[in-house]
C-alpha positions, -999 to +999 in steps of 0.1 A: -574-662+784-543-673+764-543-662+728-548-690+702-516-700+685-515-689+648-520-716+622-490-728+601-489-714+565-518-725+544-496-742+518-480-765+544-514-772+560-530-781+526-502-804+517-504-822+551-542-825+549-540-839+514-515-865+525-536-874+556-569-877+538-560-886+502-576-921+505-607-910+522-642-905+507-662-873+505-682-879+537-650-885+557-633-854+543-663-833+554-663-849+589-626-844+594-625-809+579-651-798+605-629-810+634-592-810+622-573-782+639-552-777+608-583-767+588-593-741+614-625-722+614-646-732+584-677-722+565-696-736+536-701-714+505-730-726+485-748-713+454-778-735+462-776-745+425-782-777+406-760-800+427-754-779+458-779-799+480-755-829+482-727-811+500-752-791+521-768-824+532-734-839+542-725-809+563-759-807+579-756-844+589-724-835+608-731-801+622-762-780+613-747-750+629-719-748+603-720-713+588-734-714+552-726-684+530-751-677+502-741-650+477-773-632+465-760-613+435-795-598+431-795-612+396-804-648+405-833-667+392-864-663+415-865-701+416-830-702+432-841-678+460-871-700+467-851-732+465-824-717+489-850-710+516-867-744+512-834-764+513-821-745+543-854-752+562-855-789+552-819-795+562-822-775+594-793-752+586-794-726+614-766-702+603-772-693+567-756-659+559-771-642+528-744-619+514-747-592+488-727-563+474-727-531+493-753-506+481-729-478+475-706-500+455-736-511+433-747-475+428-712-464+419-702-492+395-735-507+383-764-484+390-783-496+359-776-533+364-760-535+330-724-541+339-727-578+330-734-569+293-701-552+286-678-564+314-690-597+330-657-602+349-662-568+366-698-577+374-687-610+390-660-592+410-686-566+423-714-590+430-695-622+440-658-619+447-657-588+468-688-597+490-674-632+495-640-619+506-657-598+533-679-627+544-650-651+547-629-628+568-635-647+601-627-681+586-595-700+579-611-724+553-643-729+533-661-759+517-668-758+480-689-782+459-665-782+429-657-814+411-630-824+386-653-833+358-669-798+356-641-781+336-606-784+323-593-760+349-604-784+377-591-818+365-562-819+390-581-804+419-572-819+454-594-822+484-575-793+500-560-763+482-548-728+490-570-700+478-569-662+481-555-646+512-540-679+524-574-694+531-578-732+525-605-744+501-619-779+509-634-798+480-649-830+494-666-839+460-635-834+439-634-870+427-671-875+422-685-882+388-719-869+377-736-903+386-722-901+421-740-868+427-773-881+413-771-913+433-764-895+465-793-872+459-816-901+450-805-922+480-812-893+504-843-881+486-830-846+483-850-819+465-839-809+430-836-773+419-867-767+398-848-753+368-828-785+363-858-802+348-861-772+324-827-776+309-804-758+334-779-784+347-756-756+359-770-724+374-757-689+379-772-655+375-802-653+353-788-629+326-757-651+322-772-685+322-791-702+294-806-737+289-783-765+277-792-785+246-788-822+241-752-833+239-738-800+252-715-798+282-735-791+314-717-758+319-721-746+283-751-725+293-729-704+316-717-672+298-726-687+265-705-674+235-682-655+259-646-661+266-654-669+302-660-701+322-657-691+359-670-663+380-637-657+397-642-666+433-620-697+429-590-680+415-564-654+426-578-620+427-581-602+393-574-635+375-600-654+355-599-687+337-606-685+300-619-712+276-591-736+267-571-729+299 
C-alpha cells in the first residue's frame, strides 16, 4: 500500500481552516473537522465537567466512534467519575480512552499525593499534560470545549489553532456565550454534572476546586487564591498562564 502523504505544517493548515470555516457555527465546525483532510486524525479530549456534555453530544451525533480521551488524574471528584460513565453510556460513545499517569512516575514524583499542595503546576504536568501527550501521539488534531468567555487568555481564540508538537486544536464552541451552552443542553435534554447544582460551575480535581459564591467568576473556584488559572494542557510545554495574563 502507498504511504500516506504527510500533512502540511500545522500553522498553515490552521490558517487555511480558519479562513474556510470562520463563518460557520459550532455544529458545522465539528462536522467538517471530522472529515476535512487538512485536520487529519482527530480525537476529543473531555474532562466530563460542567459543560462538557454539549460538545460530547455534538460529536456523538456525527460519529460515535470518535476517540474520546478522558484524563483520570486520580484526584477527581467521585461524582465526575460516575458522571463520565453515565454520559458515555447515554451518548453511545464506543471509544472512550481513560488515561492516567504512569505508576512509576507517580511513585517517583508524588508518592504521597501531596504534590498539588506545594507545586500545583508540577502536579498538573504529572497527572494531565504528560499522560495527554502520550494519548494524543496517534492524532493530528483534537477537539476542546474551550470558549472565549472563560478567561482573559482565551478572548481571541479561533476555531483552529496550533498546539504543542504541531498538533491542531479544534475549538468548536469558541464563540459561544454561557447562555448558548445552557440552551443547547436544555434543548437536547442533556444530563447535568451533579456538582453544578452544589455551586461548582467549573470542575477540576477535588483538592484544587472549591464552590463559587454569588457574583464570582465561574472559574474562581479553580486554584483559589493561587497564581494559576490553567492546568497547562492548552499551552506550550512548561509554560503556564498566570492571573492577569
